[in-house]
SEDO-880439 format. One line per field, with one value per residue (C-alpha): x, y, z; residue number from 1. Coordinates in Angstrom, 2 decimals. Each point is the difference from the previous one (the first is absolute). Layout:
<pts>
x = (X | ...)
y = (Y | ...)
z = (Z | ...)
resi = (NUM | ...)
</pts>
This chain:
<pts>
x = (121.77 | 2.23 | -2.49 | -2.81 | 1.67 | 0.91 | -3.67 | -1.17 | 2.34 | -1.08 | -3.66 | 0.32 | 1.84 | -2.86 | -2.59 | 1.86 | -0.15 | -3.66 | 0.56 | 0.79 | 1.65 | -1.27 | -2.85 | 2.32 | 2.58 | -2.73 | -1.35 | 3.50 | 0.52 | 3.18 | -1.42 | -0.31 | -3.11 | 2.03 | 1.00 | -3.62 | -1.20 | 2.62 | -0.88 | -3.71 | 0.83 | 1.99 | -2.76 | -2.53 | 2.35 | 3.16 | 1.51 | 0.35 | 2.90 | 2.14 | -0.69 | 0.89 | 3.21 | 1.09 | -0.70 | 2.10 | 2.92 | -0.18 | 0.07 | 3.18 | 1.69 | -0.95 | -0.31 | -1.75 | 0.12 | -2.62 | 2.65 | 1.50 | 3.39 | 1.49 | 1.73 | -0.28 | -3.39 | -0.67 | -3.56 | -1.37 | 2.22 | 3.19 | 2.95 | 2.43 | 1.38 | 2.61 | -2.00 | 0.87 | -1.91 | -0.72 | -2.52 | -0.29 | 3.38 | 1.81 | 1.42 | -1.72 | 1.89 | 1.36 | -0.85 | 1.32 | 3.66 | 0.21 | -1.45 | 3.39 | 0.57 | -0.15 | -2.02 | 0.92 | -2.27 | -0.54 | 2.62 | -0.18 | 0.59 | 0.69 | 2.98 | 2.61 | 3.76 | 1.61 | 1.84 | -0.04 | 1.42 | -1.49 | 2.79 | -1.24 | 0.40 | 3.35 | 2.39 | 2.15 | 2.19 | -0.71 | 2.16 | 1.73 | -3.09 | -2.52 | -1.29 | -0.68 | -1.20 | -0.94 | -2.56 | 1.44 | -3.31 | -0.25 | 3.69 | -0.56 | -2.95 | 2.17 | 2.91 | -2.40 | -1.76 | -3.43 | 0.67 | 2.02 | 3.58 | 1.16 | -1.91 | -2.34 | -3.51 | -3.63 | -3.00 | -1.55 | 3.17 | 1.06 | -3.46 | -0.27 | 3.52 | -0.62 | -3.09 | 1.91 | 3.21 | -1.21 | -3.67 | -1.28 | -3.61 | -1.21 | -1.05 | 3.28 | 2.12 | -1.87 | 0.33 | 3.76 | 0.74 | -2.22 | 1.86 | 3.29 | -1.12 | -1.07 | 3.15 | 2.52 | -1.45 | -1.53 | -3.71 | -1.15 | 1.76 | -0.12 | 3.77 | 2.43 | 3.49 | 0.47 | 3.24 | 0.88 | -0.71 | 0.51 | -0.17 | -2.20 | -2.83 | -1.89 | -0.20 | -3.40 | -1.04 | 3.48 | 3.04 | -0.86 | 2.56 | -0.80 | -0.81 | 3.26 | -1.39 | -0.08 | -3.29 | -2.28 | 1.40 | 3.41 | -0.44 | 2.06 | 0.58 | -0.25 | 1.19 | 3.29 | 0.46 | 1.27 | -1.91 | 0.45 | 1.40 | 3.20 | 0.55 | -0.74 | -3.44 | -0.12 | 2.86 | -0.28 | 1.63 | 1.49 | 0.01 | -3.73 | -0.63 | 2.09 | -1.94 | -3.26 | 1.23 | 0.93 | -3.51 | -1.47 | 2.17 | -1.67 | -3.27 | 1.22 | 1.54 | -3.29 | -0.43 | -3.53 | -2.26 | 1.81 | 3.43 | -1.20 | -1.76 | 3.29 | 1.94 | -2.44 | 0.31 | 3.79 | 0.36 | -2.38 | 1.93 | 3.33 | -1.20 | -1.70 | 3.22 | 2.41 | -1.82 | -0.87 | -2.39 | -1.70 | -3.64 | -2.65 | -3.23 | -3.08 | 1.79 | 2.87 | -2.52 | -1.43 | 3.29 | 2.13 | -2.52 | -1.02 | 3.57 | 0.53 | -3.35 | 0.93 | 3.15 | -1.93 | -3.16 | 1.68 | 3.41 | -0.94 | 0.06 | -3.56 | 0.57 | 0.89 | -0.99 | 3.45 | 1.67 | 3.37 | 3.55 | 0.01 | -3.12 | 0.57 | 3.76 | 0.23 | -2.41 | 2.09 | 3.51 | -0.23 | -3.37 | -1.04 | -2.67 | 1.29 | 0.32 | -3.26 | -1.96 | -3.80 | -2.24 | -2.75 | -3.07 | -2.57 | 0.34 | 0.99 | -2.64 | -0.17 | -2.10 | 2.48 | 2.88 | -1.70 | -0.89 | 3.61 | 1.37 | -2.38 | 0.94 | 3.70 | -0.44 | -1.84 | 2.68 | 2.65 | -1.61 | 1.86 | -1.27 | -0.38 | 1.83 | 3.37 | 3.27 | 0.82 | 3.53 | 1.06 | -1.71 | -2.84 | -2.77 | -3.28 | -2.95 | -2.64 | -3.41 | -2.09 | -3.74 | -0.14 | 1.50 | 2.01 | 0.20 | -3.77 | -0.99 | -1.02 | 1.96 | -2.92 | 0.08 | 3.76 | -0.55 | -2.45 | 2.36 | 2.91 | -2.16 | -0.88 | 3.62 | 1.79 | 1.39 | 1.49 | 3.66 | 0.05 | -2.68 | -1.51 | 2.45 | -0.07 | 2.61 | 0.25 | -1.13 | -3.03 | -0.64 | -0.09 | -2.14 | -2.13 | -3.25 | 1.70 | 1.61 | -3.22 | -1.79 | 2.45 | -0.57 | -3.76 | 0.18 | 2.41 | 0.52 | -3.16 | -2.33 | 1.71 | -0.85 | -3.63 | -2.97 | 2.44 | -1.34 | 3.08 | 1.22 | -3.30 | 1.57 | -2.22 | -0.88 | 0.65 | 3.78 | 1.62 | 3.67 | 2.73 | -0.02 | 3.21 | 1.38 | 1.62 | 3.42 | 0.69 | 2.68 | 3.45 | 1.11 | 3.11 | 2.12 | 0.11 | 2.51 | -0.13 | 1.86 | 3.67 | 2.25 | -3.14 | 0.23 | -1.25 | 2.56 | -2.21 | 1.97 | -1.94 | 1.02 | 2.63 | -0.83 | 0.86 | 1.98 | -0.90 | 0.79 | 2.83 | -2.25 | -2.46 | 0.71 | -1.24 | -3.09)
y = (91.90 | 2.59 | 2.72 | -1.97 | 0.02 | 3.65 | 0.73 | -2.19 | 1.68 | 3.43 | -0.95 | -1.31 | 3.13 | 2.01 | -2.06 | 0.62 | 3.74 | -0.08 | 0.77 | -2.61 | 0.87 | -3.22 | 1.63 | 2.64 | -2.61 | -2.09 | 2.96 | 0.99 | -3.39 | -0.73 | -3.24 | -3.15 | -2.17 | -2.47 | 2.76 | 1.10 | -3.56 | -0.51 | 3.23 | -0.85 | -3.43 | 1.60 | 2.56 | -2.83 | -2.11 | 1.64 | -3.47 | -0.37 | 2.50 | -2.45 | -2.79 | 2.25 | 1.09 | -3.60 | -0.94 | 2.97 | -1.03 | -3.58 | 1.25 | 2.01 | -3.01 | -2.44 | 1.88 | -1.98 | 0.24 | 2.79 | 2.26 | 0.63 | -1.38 | -2.47 | -3.02 | -3.75 | -1.22 | -2.98 | -1.12 | 3.26 | 2.18 | 1.84 | -2.19 | 2.69 | -1.25 | 2.77 | 2.70 | 1.48 | -0.48 | 2.53 | 2.82 | 2.43 | -1.20 | 0.63 | -2.57 | 0.15 | 0.02 | -3.27 | -1.01 | -2.07 | -0.98 | 1.65 | 3.36 | 1.77 | -0.73 | 3.19 | -0.50 | 1.16 | 2.31 | 0.60 | 2.37 | 2.34 | -1.86 | 0.85 | 0.81 | 1.91 | 0.53 | -2.08 | 1.39 | 3.04 | 3.05 | -0.83 | 0.89 | -2.57 | -2.92 | 0.37 | -2.94 | -0.59 | -3.10 | -2.04 | 0.63 | -2.56 | -0.65 | 0.03 | -3.43 | -1.07 | -3.35 | -2.20 | 2.27 | 2.70 | 1.85 | 0.35 | 0.84 | 2.75 | 1.40 | 0.09 | 1.65 | 2.74 | 0.43 | -1.31 | -2.64 | 0.75 | 0.33 | -2.35 | -2.86 | -0.56 | 0.52 | -0.69 | -1.63 | 3.41 | 1.79 | -2.67 | -0.32 | 3.77 | 0.25 | -2.67 | 1.90 | 3.27 | -1.33 | -2.59 | 0.74 | -3.28 | 0.37 | -0.15 | -3.67 | -1.28 | 2.19 | -1.17 | -3.62 | 0.27 | 1.86 | -2.33 | -2.98 | 1.70 | 0.58 | -3.62 | -1.25 | 1.46 | 2.80 | 0.54 | -0.50 | 1.68 | 3.32 | -0.12 | 0.65 | -1.88 | 0.17 | 0.06 | -1.92 | -2.50 | -0.16 | 3.31 | 1.07 | 2.95 | -2.40 | -1.39 | -3.76 | -0.09 | -3.44 | -1.36 | 0.85 | 2.51 | -0.95 | 2.55 | -0.39 | -1.87 | -2.90 | -3.00 | -1.38 | 2.96 | 3.09 | -1.68 | -3.18 | -2.51 | 0.94 | 3.78 | 2.43 | 1.24 | -1.82 | -3.51 | -2.78 | 0.04 | -3.55 | 1.36 | 2.75 | 3.71 | 0.46 | 3.81 | 1.31 | 0.96 | -2.43 | 1.64 | -3.22 | -0.44 | 3.57 | -0.48 | -3.15 | 1.91 | 2.74 | -2.63 | -1.43 | 3.47 | 0.55 | -3.00 | 1.96 | 3.22 | 1.33 | -0.09 | -1.50 | -0.96 | -2.94 | -2.26 | 0.82 | -0.62 | -3.25 | -1.27 | 1.18 | -1.57 | -3.37 | 0.31 | 0.78 | -2.81 | -2.52 | 1.18 | -0.36 | -3.31 | -1.43 | 1.34 | 0.71 | -3.11 | 2.08 | 1.81 | 0.64 | 1.55 | 0.18 | 2.20 | 3.10 | -0.69 | -0.08 | 3.39 | 1.76 | -1.40 | 1.16 | 3.23 | 1.29 | -0.35 | 1.55 | 3.05 | 0.52 | 0.88 | 1.33 | 2.02 | 1.05 | 0.96 | 3.75 | 1.28 | 2.33 | -2.81 | -3.26 | -1.36 | -2.39 | 0.14 | 0.09 | 3.79 | -0.16 | -3.28 | -0.14 | 2.94 | -1.77 | -3.18 | 1.44 | 3.19 | -0.32 | 3.43 | 1.45 | 0.68 | 3.55 | 1.43 | -2.99 | 0.15 | -2.40 | -1.65 | 2.05 | -2.77 | -1.68 | -3.68 | -2.02 | -3.22 | -1.73 | 1.22 | -1.53 | -3.40 | 0.15 | 0.68 | -2.62 | -2.61 | 0.86 | -0.21 | -3.39 | -1.39 | 1.36 | -2.20 | -2.23 | -1.92 | -2.53 | 0.96 | -2.19 | -0.46 | -1.89 | -2.66 | -0.04 | 0.89 | -2.28 | -0.85 | 2.56 | -0.58 | 1.88 | 1.62 | -1.62 | 3.11 | 0.38 | 1.99 | -0.09 | 3.19 | -0.54 | 0.21 | 2.43 | 3.51 | 2.91 | 0.59 | -3.64 | 0.25 | 3.03 | -1.87 | -2.97 | 2.23 | 1.82 | -3.19 | -1.22 | 3.22 | -1.62 | -2.91 | -0.80 | -3.67 | -2.68 | -0.47 | 2.38 | 3.61 | 2.35 | -0.43 | 3.56 | -0.43 | -3.44 | 1.45 | 3.00 | -1.48 | 1.71 | 3.40 | -0.34 | -1.18 | 2.88 | 2.40 | -1.58 | 0.18 | 3.65 | 1.51 | -2.41 | -2.07 | 3.02 | 0.75 | -3.51 | -0.24 | 1.45 | 2.14 | -0.62 | -1.93 | -2.68 | -0.43 | -2.61 | -1.97 | 2.19 | -2.86 | -0.46 | -3.39 | 0.52 | -2.62 | -1.37 | -0.42 | -3.51 | -1.60 | 0.73 | 3.66 | 1.15 | 1.01 | 3.59 | 0.98 | 3.08 | 2.86 | 2.60 | 3.43 | 0.86 | 0.82 | 1.58 | 1.44 | 0.75 | 3.50 | 2.62 | 2.80 | 0.33 | -1.83 | -1.55 | -1.47 | -3.54 | 0.44 | -2.34 | -3.61 | -1.29 | -2.58 | -2.63 | 0.16 | -2.96 | -0.31 | -2.05)
z = (54.98 | 1.62 | -0.98 | 1.66 | 3.40 | -0.33 | -0.66 | 2.87 | 2.48 | -1.21 | 0.29 | 3.54 | 1.02 | -1.45 | 1.88 | 3.21 | -0.63 | -0.96 | -3.68 | -2.71 | -3.33 | -1.60 | -1.92 | -1.43 | -1.04 | -1.59 | -1.98 | -1.17 | -1.64 | 1.96 | 1.43 | -2.06 | 0.23 | 2.04 | 2.45 | 0.36 | 0.62 | 2.69 | 1.72 | -0.02 | 1.46 | 2.84 | 0.56 | 0.48 | 2.11 | 1.48 | 0.61 | -3.75 | 0.10 | 1.96 | -2.48 | -2.92 | 1.69 | 0.68 | -3.61 | -1.15 | 2.23 | -1.27 | -3.58 | 0.76 | 1.58 | -2.76 | -3.28 | -2.71 | -3.78 | 0.20 | 1.57 | -3.42 | 1.05 | -2.50 | 1.46 | 0.54 | 1.16 | 2.25 | 0.70 | -1.31 | 2.18 | -0.84 | 0.96 | 1.18 | 3.34 | 0.07 | -1.75 | -3.35 | -3.22 | -2.72 | 0.22 | -2.91 | -1.27 | 3.30 | 2.42 | 3.35 | 3.33 | 1.32 | 3.54 | 2.88 | -0.26 | -3.42 | 1.02 | -0.11 | -3.71 | -2.04 | -3.19 | -3.51 | -1.97 | -3.72 | -1.41 | -3.02 | -3.26 | -3.62 | -2.18 | 2.01 | 0.05 | 2.75 | 1.87 | -2.26 | 1.75 | 3.40 | 2.46 | 2.54 | -2.39 | -1.69 | 0.05 | 3.09 | 0.25 | 3.13 | 3.04 | 2.22 | 2.16 | -2.86 | -1.04 | -3.55 | -1.22 | -2.90 | -1.67 | -2.31 | -0.12 | 3.78 | 0.29 | -2.56 | 1.94 | 3.14 | -1.83 | -1.09 | 3.32 | -1.01 | 2.63 | 3.13 | -1.20 | 2.75 | -1.61 | 2.94 | -1.27 | 0.90 | -1.61 | -0.72 | -1.09 | -2.50 | -1.54 | -0.39 | -1.44 | -2.64 | -1.13 | -0.22 | -1.50 | -2.48 | -0.64 | 1.45 | 1.09 | 3.59 | -0.08 | -1.44 | 2.29 | 3.11 | -1.10 | -0.53 | 3.23 | 2.02 | -1.43 | 0.89 | 3.57 | 0.42 | -1.72 | 2.41 | 2.09 | 3.40 | -0.61 | 3.21 | -0.67 | -3.81 | -0.25 | -2.24 | -1.49 | -3.77 | 0.62 | 2.70 | 3.72 | 1.79 | 3.66 | -0.99 | -0.82 | 3.02 | 0.50 | 1.64 | -1.27 | -0.73 | -2.14 | -2.74 | -2.64 | -2.71 | -3.69 | -0.61 | 2.00 | -2.32 | -1.25 | -0.73 | -1.74 | -0.13 | -2.03 | -1.92 | -3.62 | 0.37 | -2.68 | 1.50 | 3.34 | 0.62 | 1.77 | 3.75 | -0.10 | -1.59 | 2.61 | -0.07 | -1.52 | 0.26 | -2.13 | -3.64 | -2.47 | -3.07 | -2.02 | 0.47 | -1.06 | -3.15 | -0.84 | 0.50 | -2.37 | -2.61 | 0.22 | -0.58 | -3.07 | -1.61 | 0.40 | -1.60 | 3.21 | 1.91 | 3.47 | -1.02 | 0.79 | -2.46 | 1.46 | 3.52 | -0.86 | -1.44 | 3.05 | 2.44 | -1.72 | -0.24 | 3.72 | 0.95 | -2.09 | 1.42 | 3.60 | -0.72 | -1.36 | 2.64 | 3.27 | 2.04 | 2.12 | -2.88 | 0.78 | -2.24 | 1.96 | -0.18 | 1.27 | -2.42 | -2.83 | 1.00 | 0.72 | -2.84 | -2.59 | 1.75 | 0.45 | -3.73 | -0.90 | 2.06 | -2.09 | -3.14 | 1.64 | 2.77 | -1.36 | -3.55 | -0.63 | 0.16 | -2.95 | -2.40 | 1.68 | -0.82 | 2.45 | -1.73 | 1.36 | 0.48 | 2.17 | 1.84 | 0.63 | 2.44 | 2.38 | 0.03 | -0.26 | 2.03 | 1.71 | -1.18 | -2.29 | -3.52 | -1.24 | -1.37 | 1.23 | 0.36 | 1.87 | -2.03 | -0.84 | 0.59 | 3.41 | -0.08 | 1.82 | 1.99 | -2.70 | -2.62 | 1.95 | 0.16 | -3.69 | -0.95 | 2.41 | -1.39 | -3.57 | 0.83 | 1.64 | -3.02 | -2.33 | 1.67 | 2.67 | 2.67 | 2.55 | 3.66 | 2.47 | 1.61 | -0.14 | 2.51 | -1.28 | -3.54 | -2.48 | 2.39 | -0.65 | 1.83 | -1.54 | 2.18 | 0.15 | -0.62 | 0.34 | -3.24 | -3.50 | -0.45 | -3.76 | -0.44 | 2.77 | -0.98 | 1.52 | 2.37 | 1.13 | 0.46 | 2.22 | 2.23 | 0.20 | 1.01 | 2.56 | 1.86 | -0.14 | 1.00 | 3.12 | -1.92 | 0.59 | -0.94 | -0.30 | 3.44 | 1.66 | 1.16 | 1.36 | 3.79 | 0.73 | -2.24 | 1.48 | 3.52 | -1.03 | -2.75 | 1.05 | 0.18 | -3.44 | -1.62 | 1.75 | -1.64 | -3.42 | 0.46 | 1.02 | -2.54 | -2.93 | -0.50 | -0.45 | -3.34 | -1.22 | 1.15 | -1.86 | -1.98 | -3.49 | -1.11 | 2.41 | 1.84 | 2.26 | 2.40 | 2.97 | 2.42 | -0.05 | 0.58 | 0.86 | 0.05 | 3.53 | 2.03 | 0.39 | 3.02 | -1.49 | -0.70 | -2.40 | 1.14 | 0.44 | -1.94 | 0.54 | -2.46 | -1.11 | -1.59 | -3.17 | 0.45 | -2.61 | -1.58 | -3.71 | 0.76 | -0.91 | -1.30 | -3.22 | -2.70 | -2.42 | 2.34 | 1.08 | 3.64 | 2.22 | 0.58 | 3.48 | 0.17 | 1.56 | -2.89 | -2.27 | -3.60 | -0.74)
resi = (1 | 2 | 3 | 4 | 5 | 6 | 7 | 8 | 9 | 10 | 11 | 12 | 13 | 14 | 15 | 16 | 17 | 18 | 19 | 20 | 21 | 22 | 23 | 24 | 25 | 26 | 27 | 28 | 29 | 30 | 31 | 32 | 33 | 34 | 35 | 36 | 37 | 38 | 39 | 40 | 41 | 42 | 43 | 44 | 45 | 46 | 47 | 48 | 49 | 50 | 51 | 52 | 53 | 54 | 55 | 56 | 57 | 58 | 59 | 60 | 61 | 62 | 63 | 64 | 65 | 66 | 67 | 68 | 69 | 70 | 71 | 72 | 73 | 74 | 75 | 76 | 77 | 78 | 79 | 80 | 81 | 82 | 83 | 84 | 85 | 86 | 87 | 88 | 89 | 90 | 91 | 92 | 93 | 94 | 95 | 96 | 97 | 98 | 99 | 100 | 101 | 102 | 103 | 104 | 105 | 106 | 107 | 108 | 109 | 110 | 111 | 112 | 113 | 114 | 115 | 116 | 117 | 118 | 119 | 120 | 121 | 122 | 123 | 124 | 125 | 126 | 127 | 128 | 129 | 130 | 131 | 132 | 133 | 134 | 135 | 136 | 137 | 138 | 139 | 140 | 141 | 142 | 143 | 144 | 145 | 146 | 147 | 148 | 149 | 150 | 151 | 152 | 153 | 154 | 155 | 156 | 157 | 158 | 159 | 160 | 161 | 162 | 163 | 164 | 165 | 166 | 167 | 168 | 169 | 170 | 171 | 172 | 173 | 174 | 175 | 176 | 177 | 178 | 179 | 180 | 181 | 182 | 183 | 184 | 185 | 186 | 187 | 188 | 189 | 190 | 191 | 192 | 193 | 194 | 195 | 196 | 197 | 198 | 199 | 200 | 201 | 202 | 203 | 204 | 205 | 206 | 207 | 208 | 209 | 210 | 211 | 212 | 213 | 214 | 215 | 216 | 217 | 218 | 219 | 220 | 221 | 222 | 223 | 224 | 225 | 226 | 227 | 228 | 229 | 230 | 231 | 232 | 233 | 234 | 235 | 236 | 237 | 238 | 239 | 240 | 241 | 242 | 243 | 244 | 245 | 246 | 247 | 248 | 249 | 250 | 251 | 252 | 253 | 254 | 255 | 256 | 257 | 258 | 259 | 260 | 261 | 262 | 263 | 264 | 265 | 266 | 267 | 268 | 269 | 270 | 271 | 272 | 273 | 274 | 275 | 276 | 277 | 278 | 279 | 280 | 281 | 282 | 283 | 284 | 285 | 286 | 287 | 288 | 289 | 290 | 291 | 292 | 293 | 294 | 295 | 296 | 297 | 298 | 299 | 300 | 301 | 302 | 303 | 304 | 305 | 306 | 307 | 308 | 309 | 310 | 311 | 312 | 313 | 314 | 315 | 316 | 317 | 318 | 319 | 320 | 321 | 322 | 323 | 324 | 325 | 326 | 327 | 328 | 329 | 330 | 331 | 332 | 333 | 334 | 335 | 336 | 337 | 338 | 339 | 340 | 341 | 342 | 343 | 344 | 345 | 346 | 347 | 348 | 349 | 350 | 351 | 352 | 353 | 354 | 355 | 356 | 357 | 358 | 359 | 360 | 361 | 362 | 363 | 364 | 365 | 366 | 367 | 368 | 369 | 370 | 371 | 372 | 373 | 374 | 375 | 376 | 377 | 378 | 379 | 380 | 381 | 382 | 383 | 384 | 385 | 386 | 387 | 388 | 389 | 390 | 391 | 392 | 393 | 394 | 395 | 396 | 397 | 398 | 399 | 400 | 401 | 402 | 403 | 404 | 405 | 406 | 407 | 408 | 409 | 410 | 411 | 412 | 413 | 414 | 415 | 416 | 417 | 418 | 419 | 420 | 421 | 422 | 423 | 424 | 425 | 426 | 427 | 428 | 429 | 430 | 431 | 432 | 433 | 434 | 435 | 436 | 437 | 438 | 439 | 440 | 441 | 442 | 443 | 444 | 445 | 446 | 447 | 448 | 449 | 450 | 451 | 452 | 453 | 454 | 455 | 456 | 457 | 458 | 459 | 460 | 461 | 462 | 463 | 464 | 465 | 466 | 467 | 468 | 469)
</pts>
């Protein structure tokens, strides 16, 4: 279409000068049959040019499925209220209020030493103003400079760093960083803290509380952090780590699927029996299984595939890459993550729901049966419930900006689930709608007394206010 209007403008200029290049262009084969037909129509009736131009402008404003962009579709038209979508494997620019968000791009993949001898990515312990949080993998990326060493990152930077550091593919990395941004970041700027709230993160739509904010990345029953009900939910708990190691020893010293299925059930049961506010909703289901999948899929040495103590412990205890560590050779994909999460769930299933006091567990009334859904069906279910906090409730910021948040999901997350050859989710998305009563906003903290000491195999220092599980 762009070529057509270039030809038309050239032709009219030629007519004005008394000589038209149309015949030469036609003979050269540059013009398509459609271009030729349009030119002939304008030649017969000059008013046709205006109609063609208006149609071209309308097509630019409202791109349809024929544009080649992959994204949600509503009534035959791309449903991208804030732009985005995928074209040739690349995210397209966001528009409107989200136009300032920098977008991630596919990064080189394959077996590689991380950090190797790269002088820009050697370990540096965090300084007094650097934030760290609940996620050892992100803390490690910050300690090695793949993320900003101050712990304040962006949607694009984090997605690119996860690709480079751990060999996660573009789709999975975008999904994880987008979830992180929505969990505790400033959606309009695309900036978020990998720890708690920080003045360096804008609060455009409301308080941006960071990844340590309870309910999304920080959940009840995590591997090495305590439930928020009992106090500090950001600091590393040595007892939990030791219990995790003991579970791995029963599996030959491997932090594999079997080890993590056991740990997930153990943590669930512990929280269920002790935490009166324990809640395991849709996001809990996704995060509790995914964080454990990433241990053996992301932290295993790419040269051996082993997720043993030597390869896993440095990430948890010192938040650093092990010596002679290589990222995986074959990128870990979004479908692969859902397949592994589904398999882990089935290996040791637990009911979704929440405590209303210890001993009074109320199961969720779900629209699907997680025990019989395929991984692809699970993916579609998670996609449409990404904004879930509790049944019928949403975070206040999301509640007040529901259209903007769903626009972001449609633009940068949904395209990886639609017409992709695996998930093939319905193109018309039906998101959880906000209720009259939005969820409450809790504070968040960054890790203090970090276990990082840069001297593996030392176990680091556990902060005094971190109590055992």
